[in-house]
C-alpha positions as CSV (number, residue, x, y, z in Angstrom):
1,M,74.6,25.0,66.4
2,K,76.2,25.0,69.8
3,I,75.2,22.1,72.2
4,A,73.6,23.3,75.5
5,W,75.2,21.9,78.6
6,Q,73.1,21.1,81.7
7,G,73.8,20.3,85.3
8,A,76.9,18.2,85.7
9,M,78.0,19.0,82.2
10,T,78.9,22.5,83.3
11,V,82.5,21.6,84.1
12,S,85.8,23.1,83.3
13,F,88.4,22.4,80.8
14,V,91.9,22.7,81.9
15,I,94.4,22.2,79.1
16,L,97.4,20.5,80.3
17,L,100.5,20.4,78.2
18,L,103.2,18.0,78.6
19,A,106.0,20.2,79.4
20,S,108.9,20.1,81.8
21,M,109.0,22.5,84.7
22,A,111.8,24.4,83.1
23,A,109.6,25.0,80.0
24,Q,106.3,25.9,81.6
25,A,105.9,29.1,79.6
26,D,105.9,27.5,76.2
27,F,104.2,23.9,75.7
28,L,106.1,23.5,72.5
29,S,109.4,23.6,74.4
30,S,109.3,20.2,76.3
31,D,112.0,17.8,77.5
32,G,109.8,15.0,76.4
33,K,110.8,13.0,73.5
34,Q,109.6,14.3,70.2
35,I,108.7,12.1,67.1
36,P,110.7,13.2,64.1
37,F,108.3,15.2,62.0
38,D,109.7,13.6,58.8
39,L,108.1,10.3,59.7
40,A,104.7,11.9,59.3
41,R,102.5,11.4,56.1
42,G,99.3,13.6,55.9
43,V,96.1,11.7,55.5
44,E,95.0,13.4,52.2
45,E,98.4,12.7,50.6
46,V,98.2,9.0,51.8
47,M,94.8,8.6,50.4
48,E,95.6,9.7,47.1
49,E,98.7,7.7,46.8
50,Y,96.9,4.6,48.1
51,G,94.3,4.9,45.5
52,E,97.1,5.0,42.9
53,K,98.4,1.8,44.6
54,A,101.9,3.6,45.0
55,I,102.3,2.6,48.7
56,F,101.5,-0.1,51.2
57,L,99.2,0.5,54.1
58,V,100.3,-1.5,57.1
59,D,97.9,-1.6,60.0
60,V,100.0,-2.7,63.1
61,R,97.1,-3.0,65.6
62,P,96.4,-6.6,67.0
63,E,94.5,-8.8,64.7
64,E,91.2,-8.7,66.8
65,A,91.1,-4.8,66.6
66,F,91.9,-5.0,62.8
67,A,89.0,-7.4,62.5
68,R,86.5,-5.0,64.0
69,Y,87.4,-2.1,61.5
70,H,90.2,-1.3,59.2
71,I,91.0,0.5,55.9
72,P,89.9,-1.8,53.1
73,G,92.9,-3.6,51.5
74,S,95.3,-2.6,54.1
75,L,97.8,-5.2,55.4
76,N,97.7,-6.3,59.1
77,M,101.1,-7.2,60.4
78,D,103.2,-6.8,63.5
79,F,106.7,-5.3,63.3
80,H,108.3,-8.8,63.2
81,E,106.3,-9.9,60.4
82,I,107.0,-6.7,58.5
83,R,110.8,-7.2,58.8
84,V,110.6,-10.7,57.1
85,R,108.4,-9.5,54.2
86,S,110.8,-8.5,51.7
87,F,108.3,-7.3,49.2
88,L,107.4,-4.5,51.5
89,K,110.7,-3.0,50.5
90,T,109.6,-2.5,46.9
91,K,107.6,0.7,47.7
92,P,107.0,3.1,50.6
93,L,104.9,1.9,53.5
94,V,102.8,3.8,55.9
95,L,102.2,2.5,59.3
96,I,98.7,2.8,60.8
97,N,97.1,2.6,64.3
98,E,94.3,4.7,65.9
99,G,96.5,7.7,65.9
100,F,97.3,8.3,69.6
101,A,99.8,5.5,70.7
102,L,102.8,6.8,68.7
103,G,106.0,6.4,70.8
104,R,106.7,2.9,70.0
105,L,105.3,3.2,66.7
106,A,107.9,5.8,65.9
107,E,110.8,4.0,67.3
108,S,109.8,0.9,65.4
109,C,109.4,3.1,62.2
110,E,112.8,4.4,62.6
111,D,114.2,0.9,63.0
112,L,112.5,-0.3,59.8
113,N,114.1,2.5,57.9
114,K,117.4,1.4,59.1
115,E,116.7,-1.9,57.7
116,G,116.0,-0.6,54.2
117,F,112.2,0.1,54.3
118,Q,110.7,3.2,53.2
119,A,108.5,3.6,56.3
120,S,106.3,6.5,57.6
121,I,103.4,7.0,59.7
122,L,99.8,8.1,59.1
123,A,99.5,11.4,61.0
124,G,96.3,11.2,63.0
125,G,95.9,7.6,62.3
126,L,92.5,5.9,61.6
127,V,90.9,9.0,63.5
128,A,92.2,11.3,60.8
129,W,91.3,8.8,58.0
130,K,87.7,8.6,59.2
131,G,87.6,12.4,59.7
132,I,88.0,13.2,56.0
133,G,85.6,10.5,55.0
134,G,88.1,7.8,54.2
135,P,86.5,4.3,53.6
136,L,86.6,1.8,56.6
137,A,85.4,-1.8,56.6
138,G,84.1,-3.4,59.7
139,D,81.4,-2.7,62.5
140,P,80.4,1.0,62.5
141,F,79.7,0.8,66.2
142,A,83.1,-0.6,67.0
143,M,84.6,2.3,65.2
144,E,84.0,4.6,68.2
145,E,86.7,2.7,69.8
146,M,89.3,4.4,67.9
147,H,88.8,7.6,69.8
148,R,89.2,5.9,73.2
149,V,92.7,5.8,75.0
150,S,93.4,3.2,78.0
151,P,95.1,4.6,81.0
152,E,98.1,2.3,80.3
153,V,98.4,3.8,76.7
154,L,98.3,7.3,78.1
155,A,100.9,6.6,80.7
156,S,103.3,5.3,78.1
157,E,102.7,8.3,75.9
158,L,103.3,11.0,78.6
159,A,107.1,10.6,77.9
160,W,106.5,12.2,74.5
161,T,105.5,15.6,73.3
162,H,102.5,14.8,71.1
163,P,99.6,14.6,73.6
164,L,97.6,17.8,74.1
165,I,95.8,17.1,77.1
166,V,92.3,18.7,77.5
167,H,91.2,18.4,81.1
168,G,87.5,18.1,81.9
169,L,87.3,18.0,85.6
170,D,85.4,20.5,88.0
171,R,87.4,23.6,88.9
172,E,88.1,22.3,92.4
173,E,89.3,19.0,91.0
174,A,91.6,20.5,88.4
175,V,94.9,20.2,90.3
176,F,96.3,16.7,90.0
177,T,99.5,14.7,89.2
178,L,99.8,15.4,85.4
179,P,102.1,18.1,84.4
180,L,101.2,21.8,84.5
181,A,98.0,23.3,83.6
182,H,98.4,25.7,80.7
183,A,94.9,27.4,80.6
184,L,91.5,27.2,82.2
185,L,88.4,27.0,79.8
186,R,84.7,26.4,80.3
187,P,83.0,24.3,77.7
188,H,80.1,26.6,77.3
189,D,82.4,29.5,76.7
190,P,83.2,30.1,73.0
191,E,86.1,32.2,73.9
192,G,87.6,29.3,75.8
193,V,87.2,26.8,72.7
194,Q,88.8,29.7,70.6
195,D,91.8,29.4,73.0
196,L,92.1,25.8,72.5
197,L,92.1,26.3,68.7
198,T,94.7,28.9,69.0
199,L,96.9,26.4,71.1
200,M,96.2,23.8,68.5
201,G,97.2,26.4,65.7
202,E,100.4,27.2,67.7
203,G,101.2,23.5,67.5
204,R,100.4,22.9,63.8
205,N,104.0,22.4,62.9
206,N,103.8,19.3,64.9
207,P,102.0,16.8,62.7
208,F,101.5,14.4,65.5
209,L,99.9,16.7,68.1
210,V,96.6,15.1,69.3
211,P,94.2,16.5,71.7
212,I,92.9,14.0,74.5
213,I,90.1,14.7,76.8
214,I,90.1,13.7,80.5
215,T,86.9,13.7,82.4
216,K,86.1,12.8,85.9
217,N,85.1,9.2,85.2
218,G,84.6,8.8,81.5
219,E,80.7,9.4,81.6
220,E,81.0,12.8,79.9
221,N,83.4,11.7,77.2
222,A,80.7,11.5,74.3
223,A,79.3,15.0,75.3
224,F,82.7,16.6,75.3
225,R,83.3,15.2,71.8
226,R,80.0,16.5,70.5
227,Y,80.7,19.9,72.0
228,L,84.1,20.2,70.4
229,A,82.8,18.7,67.2
230,S,80.4,21.7,67.0
231,Y,83.4,24.0,66.7
232,G,85.0,21.7,64.1
233,I,87.3,19.8,66.5
234,R,86.7,16.2,65.6
235,E,90.1,14.6,65.6
236,V,90.2,14.1,69.4
237,Y,90.7,11.1,71.8
238,V,89.1,10.5,75.2
239,L,90.6,8.6,78.2
240,E,88.7,5.6,79.1
241,K,87.1,5.7,82.5
242,G,88.3,9.3,82.9
243,W,90.7,10.5,85.7
244,A,89.3,8.0,88.1
245,G,90.3,5.1,86.0
246,Y,93.7,6.5,85.4
247,E,94.2,6.9,89.3
248,R,93.2,3.2,89.7
249,Y,95.6,2.2,87.0
250,L,98.4,4.1,88.6
251,E,97.6,2.5,92.0
252,H,97.5,-0.8,90.6
253,R,100.8,-0.4,89.0
254,R,102.4,0.9,92.2
255,L,101.2,-2.0,94.1
256,A,102.5,-4.3,91.4
257,Q,105.9,-2.6,91.5
258,R,105.9,-2.7,95.2
259,S,105.2,-6.6,95.2
260,R,108.1,-7.1,92.7
261,D,110.5,-5.0,94.8
262,E,109.6,-6.8,97.9
263,R,110.2,-10.2,96.2
264,M,113.6,-9.0,94.8
265,A,114.5,-7.9,98.4
266,S,114.0,-11.4,99.6
267,T,117.3,-12.8,101.2
268,G,119.0,-16.1,100.5
269,S,118.0,-17.2,104.0
270,G,114.3,-17.2,103.0
271,R,113.4,-14.1,105.0
272,S,111.9,-11.3,103.3
273,C,112.8,-7.6,103.7
274,T,109.7,-5.6,103.8
275,L,110.2,-2.3,102.1
276,Q,108.8,0.9,103.8
277,D,106.4,3.2,102.0
């Protein structure tokens, strides 16, 4: 059953794909860093092997996040702790987080393998685990948090090729500073959603490809998720506080960098060289 959209919910999707200007025609050809596909483990395979106690599941999220919800029986360790736990080398281990913040996770996974571990990453993370009905312990209301991505995390992941950005601003607001828009869709248009499904299908060889929805200010995030779920698209993420929050984050970061640069430009005589915009 399709969800009716009213008033402000009649907005446009702009699917933005993280591609370089030289690769605008094909979003799968990106100059961004790509996570090696052989690091991925599918959620059904992981669930089966975990049930057979053939693998370790290691949740690398902060302790407070783990306490809110986690896979029963999974271990909660940061990368330093993993390195000093020699028993983790006795069988394969699968690293877990929510499923979107993958850049540093992949780099750490490769480092662990160089040190003699048999490490891989749960493709789709906890969102994929929940999506196929995998058991979770903790606060069911807090589990909605796994779909949320902070502006800081999004900024860090833009250097990689796995985010598939679904833009939910009004048409006149659709041009902004993220990379090139690949297609224009309307949420009440089934053909548009089919275009999204096609793009996801074209990227199916990338096990880490994850859609993230960016709305104006985050207020429509839940409605966008429900709309996509009505078409079977459930493994999606949303940007906290939307594009407005992301712009604020970028501005704060620019101001912080400017302050740092001004301090570094301070001379030995105690005078400060003010940097020009």
